[in-house]
KOLNUKOL-758880 format. One line per field, with one value per residue (C-alpha): residue in one letter; residue number from 1; x, y, z. Coordinates in nm, 3 decimals, padded with zeros to 5 digits, always signed. Layout:
resn	(A ...)
resi	(NUM ...)
u	(X ...)
v	(Y ...)
w	(Z ...)
END
This chain:
resn	(X X X X X X X X X X X X X X X X X X X X X X X X X X X X X X X X X X X X X X X X X X X X X X X X X X X X X X X X X X X X X X X X X X X X X X X X X X X X X X X X X X X X X X X X X X X X X X X X X X X X X X X X X X X X X X X X X X X X X X X X X X X X X X X X X X X X X X X X X X X X X X X X X X X X X X X X X X X X X X X X X X X X X X X X X X X X X X X X X X X X X X X X X X X X X X X X X X X X X X X X X X X X X X X X X X X X X X X X X X X X X X X X X X X X X X X X X X X X X X X X X X X X X X X X X X X X X X X X X X X X X X X X X X X X X X X X X X X X X X X X X X X X X X X X X X X X X X X X X X X X X)
resi	(1 2 3 4 5 6 7 8 9 10 11 12 13 14 15 16 17 18 19 20 21 22 23 24 25 26 27 28 29 30 31 32 33 34 35 36 37 38 39 40 41 42 43 44 45 46 47 48 49 50 51 52 53 54 55 56 57 58 59 60 61 62 63 64 65 66 67 68 69 70 71 72 73 74 75 76 77 78 79 80 81 82 83 84 85 86 87 88 89 90 91 92 93 94 95 96 97 98 99 100 101 102 103 104 105 106 107 108 109 110 111 112 113 114 115 116 117 118 119 120 121 122 123 124 125 126 127 128 129 130 131 132 133 134 135 136 137 138 139 140 141 142 143 144 145 146 147 148 149 150 151 152 153 154 155 156 157 158 159 160 161 162 163 164 165 166 167 168 169 170 171 172 173 174 175 176 177 178 179 180 181 182 183 184 185 186 187 188 189 190 191 192 193 194 195 196 197 198 199 200 201 202 203 204 205 206 207 208 209 210 211 212 213 214 215 216 217 218 219 220 221 222 223 224 225 226 227 228 229 230 231 232 233 234 235 236 237 238 239 240 241 242 243 244 245 246 247 248 249 250 251 252 253 254 255 256 257 258 259 260 261 262 263 264 265 266 267 268 269 270 271 272 273 274 275 276 277 278 279 280 281 282 283 284 285 286 287 288 289 290 291 292 293 294 295 296 297 298 299 300 301)
u	(-01.965 -02.022 -01.786 -01.489 -01.443 -01.486 -01.246 -00.992 -01.019 -00.987 -00.680 -00.516 -00.586 -00.412 -00.126 +00.128 +00.070 +00.302 +00.011 -00.270 -00.592 -00.899 -01.136 -01.146 -01.206 -01.497 -01.647 -01.602 -01.775 -02.045 -02.142 -02.087 -02.359 -02.602 -02.544 -02.587 -02.919 -03.050 -02.962 -03.086 -03.411 -03.553 -03.422 -03.635 -03.534 -03.493 -03.255 -03.055 -03.036 -02.928 -02.692 -02.511 -02.509 -02.335 -02.084 -02.005 -01.941 -01.723 -01.516 -01.467 -01.341 -01.127 -00.974 -00.855 -00.730 -00.511 -00.340 -00.137 -00.285 -00.112 -00.164 -00.436 -00.621 -00.602 -00.739 -01.021 -01.111 -01.110 -01.352 -01.566 -01.575 -01.706 -01.959 -02.113 -02.312 -02.425 -02.553 -02.715 -02.888 -03.021 -03.153 -03.309 -03.492 -03.630 -03.749 -03.935 -03.713 -03.476 -03.129 -02.994 -03.099 -02.928 -02.615 -02.628 -02.664 -02.366 -02.163 -02.277 -02.149 -01.824 -01.748 -01.594 -01.290 -01.288 -01.089 -00.794 -00.768 -00.834 -00.539 -00.304 -00.431 -00.363 -00.095 -00.305 -00.559 -00.816 -01.101 -00.971 -01.171 -01.488 -01.394 -01.350 -01.689 -01.875 -01.694 -01.783 -02.154 -02.168 -01.987 -02.199 -02.524 -02.431 -02.315 -02.634 -02.843 -02.668 -02.757 -03.116 -03.121 -02.990 -03.274 -03.559 -03.714 -03.614 -03.871 -03.979 -03.897 -04.045 -03.836 -04.094 -03.878 -03.617 -03.535 -03.475 -03.252 -03.057 -03.015 -02.853 -02.623 -02.520 -02.446 -02.229 -02.031 -01.970 -01.854 -01.606 -01.486 -01.417 -01.216 -01.007 -00.955 -00.838 -00.583 -00.460 -00.401 -00.261 -00.017 +00.079 -00.024 -00.226 +00.002 +00.118 -00.076 +00.035 -00.237 -00.617 -00.862 -00.609 -00.381 -00.023 -00.170 -00.413 -00.788 -00.875 -01.079 -00.805 -00.505 -00.346 -00.402 -00.049 +00.089 -00.119 +00.148 +00.222 +00.093 -00.029 -00.271 -00.421 -00.459 -00.595 -00.830 -00.969 -01.041 -01.216 -01.432 -01.515 -01.634 -01.852 -02.004 -02.067 -02.239 -02.444 -02.553 -02.648 -02.856 -03.014 -03.123 -03.274 -03.464 -03.598 -03.734 -03.883 -04.057 -04.088 -04.346 -04.245 -04.065 -03.842 -03.712 -03.625 -03.455 -03.244 -03.144 -03.035 -02.842 -02.665 -02.567 -02.443 -02.237 -02.078 -01.984 -01.837 -01.643 -01.496 -01.395 -01.232 -01.035 -00.910 -00.820 -00.635 -00.394 -00.361 -00.454 -00.654 -00.843 -00.577 -00.477 -00.108 +00.095 +00.421 +00.481 +00.620 +00.278 +00.074 +00.010 -00.107 -00.312 -00.287 -00.582 -00.805 -00.683 -00.814 -01.143 -01.177 -01.128 -01.373 -01.640 -01.619 -01.755 -02.044 -02.129)
v	(+13.615 +13.804 +14.071 +13.854 +14.026 +14.385 +14.301 +14.171 +14.489 +14.707 +14.518 +14.536 +14.910 +14.963 +14.718 +14.992 +15.141 +15.044 +15.032 +14.782 +14.906 +14.903 +14.908 +14.529 +14.465 +14.711 +14.551 +14.205 +14.268 +14.519 +14.483 +14.106 +14.018 +14.261 +14.103 +13.753 +13.838 +14.011 +13.718 +13.441 +13.623 +13.507 +13.148 +12.856 +12.723 +12.363 +12.473 +12.673 +12.385 +12.127 +12.368 +12.469 +12.107 +12.009 +12.289 +12.177 +11.820 +11.943 +12.158 +11.871 +11.641 +11.915 +11.993 +11.635 +11.614 +11.923 +11.747 +11.541 +11.200 +11.030 +11.036 +10.773 +10.886 +11.245 +11.152 +10.953 +11.246 +11.479 +11.252 +11.227 +11.607 +11.621 +11.354 +11.565 +11.796 +11.486 +11.328 +11.657 +11.679 +11.325 +11.397 +11.721 +11.547 +11.288 +11.573 +11.729 +12.036 +12.166 +12.003 +12.290 +12.549 +12.350 +12.337 +12.715 +12.766 +12.535 +12.744 +13.062 +12.934 +12.818 +13.176 +13.199 +13.004 +13.115 +13.424 +13.204 +13.091 +13.438 +13.578 +13.328 +13.455 +13.818 +13.842 +13.662 +13.787 +14.040 +13.809 +13.508 +13.582 +13.583 +13.245 +13.105 +13.237 +13.112 +12.779 +12.734 +12.797 +12.591 +12.292 +12.283 +12.321 +12.053 +11.803 +11.855 +11.815 +11.485 +11.367 +11.466 +11.256 +10.955 +10.988 +11.061 +10.719 +10.693 +10.681 +11.034 +11.154 +11.429 +11.684 +11.827 +12.104 +12.261 +12.518 +12.234 +12.070 +12.393 +12.393 +12.051 +12.187 +12.470 +12.214 +12.019 +12.329 +12.416 +12.061 +12.071 +12.411 +12.260 +11.980 +12.221 +12.440 +12.138 +12.061 +12.419 +12.389 +12.035 +12.118 +12.449 +12.648 +12.912 +13.201 +13.066 +13.356 +13.657 +13.910 +13.937 +14.010 +14.010 +13.715 +13.829 +14.159 +13.996 +14.017 +13.695 +13.558 +13.638 +13.471 +13.257 +12.885 +12.830 +12.977 +12.761 +12.519 +12.357 +12.544 +12.829 +12.590 +12.465 +12.815 +12.977 +12.687 +12.722 +13.086 +12.999 +12.741 +13.014 +13.228 +12.940 +12.903 +13.277 +13.288 +12.976 +13.128 +13.451 +13.271 +13.045 +13.342 +13.506 +13.187 +13.159 +13.513 +13.448 +13.120 +13.090 +13.271 +13.126 +13.393 +13.156 +12.998 +13.339 +13.429 +13.112 +13.183 +13.536 +13.399 +13.149 +13.420 +13.649 +13.370 +13.286 +13.651 +13.675 +13.352 +13.485 +13.810 +13.619 +13.411 +13.721 +13.914 +13.606 +13.668 +14.047 +14.142 +14.439 +14.555 +14.648 +14.596 +14.579 +14.288 +14.334 +14.114 +14.419 +14.583 +14.277 +14.136 +13.771 +13.676 +13.334 +13.417 +13.491 +13.171 +12.976 +13.166 +13.118 +12.743 +12.706 +12.930 +12.729 +12.428 +12.640 +12.754)
w	(-01.964 -02.284 -02.156 -02.261 -02.598 -02.466 -02.183 -02.433 -02.641 -02.331 -02.215 -02.556 -02.572 -02.237 -02.299 -02.362 -02.019 -01.735 -01.493 -01.471 -01.629 -01.408 -01.707 -01.771 -01.400 -01.386 -01.696 -01.546 -01.215 -01.318 -01.681 -01.674 -01.419 -01.581 -01.922 -01.781 -01.616 -01.928 -02.151 -01.922 -01.845 -02.177 -02.172 -02.055 -01.714 -01.836 -02.111 -01.858 -01.611 -01.867 -02.043 -01.724 -01.611 -01.934 -01.890 -01.535 -01.653 -01.941 -01.707 -01.461 -01.737 -01.889 -01.550 -01.509 -01.868 -01.811 -01.519 -01.768 -01.672 -01.967 -02.343 -02.372 -02.062 -02.178 -02.521 -02.362 -02.136 -02.436 -02.622 -02.309 -02.291 -02.648 -02.556 -02.279 -02.513 -02.704 -02.382 -02.278 -02.616 -02.581 -02.232 -02.353 -02.636 -02.394 -02.171 -02.464 -02.497 -02.766 -02.782 -02.993 -02.733 -02.460 -02.675 -02.717 -02.340 -02.289 -02.534 -02.358 -02.024 -02.184 -02.288 -01.940 -02.059 -02.421 -02.327 -02.227 -02.588 -02.730 -02.537 -02.700 -03.037 -02.951 -03.219 -03.479 -03.729 -03.609 -03.705 -03.508 -03.188 -03.396 -03.540 -03.189 -03.075 -03.383 -03.364 -02.996 -03.046 -03.365 -03.214 -02.898 -03.093 -03.346 -03.082 -02.880 -03.196 -03.270 -02.920 -02.984 -03.300 -03.110 -02.858 -03.096 -03.028 -02.663 -02.385 -02.279 -01.930 -01.714 -01.526 -01.290 -01.142 -01.375 -01.107 -00.861 -01.122 -01.152 -00.774 -00.809 -01.079 -00.845 -00.573 -00.819 -00.918 -00.553 -00.480 -00.769 -00.650 -00.306 -00.470 -00.678 -00.372 -00.174 -00.446 -00.438 -00.063 -00.074 -00.353 -00.186 -00.493 -00.311 -00.408 -00.745 -00.901 -00.694 -00.778 -00.777 -00.938 -01.220 -01.293 -01.355 -01.471 -01.715 -01.684 -01.501 -01.790 -02.042 -01.881 -02.159 -02.130 -02.264 -01.939 -01.705 -01.587 -01.252 -00.950 -01.169 -01.337 -01.009 -00.868 -01.182 -01.262 -00.910 -00.984 -01.308 -01.130 -00.881 -01.171 -01.292 -00.945 -00.930 -01.268 -01.188 -00.856 -01.031 -01.297 -01.034 -00.823 -01.130 -01.209 -00.855 -00.866 -01.210 -01.129 -00.751 -00.540 -00.203 -00.004 +00.191 -00.130 -00.269 +00.058 +00.047 -00.314 -00.220 +00.078 -00.149 -00.397 -00.118 +00.038 -00.298 -00.346 +00.005 -00.047 -00.371 -00.202 +00.084 -00.166 -00.342 -00.027 +00.098 -00.192 -00.181 +00.175 +00.045 -00.263 -00.516 -00.879 -00.789 -00.930 -00.741 -00.440 -00.259 -00.272 -00.170 +00.178 +00.158 +00.462 +00.625 +00.852 +00.553 +00.391 +00.689 +00.692 +00.315 +00.348 +00.636 +00.487 +00.166 +00.354 +00.482 +00.130)
END
């Protein structure tokens, strides 16, 4: 996730080229997972579980609010999204952990979508991306801290298995991904974004939110949820190997991560037909067969 800023710089540096740069893609799928594992290795499992859980809830509410449900409903969903870190902070305090740390983990996970806003600021001041990053971490930490203050006298609770809780969070992200995938199919938006792993030539995490309209929104949002599932599966597997000694549990975690990776690859190849950075429809070969396999394998995952 923390490769968003380097990917943005790499894409800007190659923007004058007529071709599509492979550098951001390499950074996304190699350096990204390594960075995630290195960062999360030193974070408490309960903070990770509650932080990613809060992020999943925020994304679900934000997804619906972007569907133009009406002014008042949209405003209510926006307020509810802001309320999620507050609720997570309150729950964290009751569990005897640090609300601020959970807020920071939530902000860390939300870096996945921050690039969509950074891209819209490409022509702005050079320091604007830094403002967005600092603002994101500050807002999430403050909101979670407020929730912790609200719950300072609440009855304590015990979360006996933070890793098990994270498994539940992973299940929730997969379920939401299935819902968004169903909407992509039902609304016939499967090829609204013609290329992969780029999106209209942009690094996937840097596609401007201002351009996510109609079928493009449903297709691209589905891809972003897929990224969230992938990162959650990666962190979960790391947690299992850090805190679990049972071999069969580790094996199941590895199987889950592998299946998520295969499912993501199937979804991408369904669009392009082969591994390529091409953006022209003349160079791509969308596969209906892979679309069917992708949909069915999603249920298995």
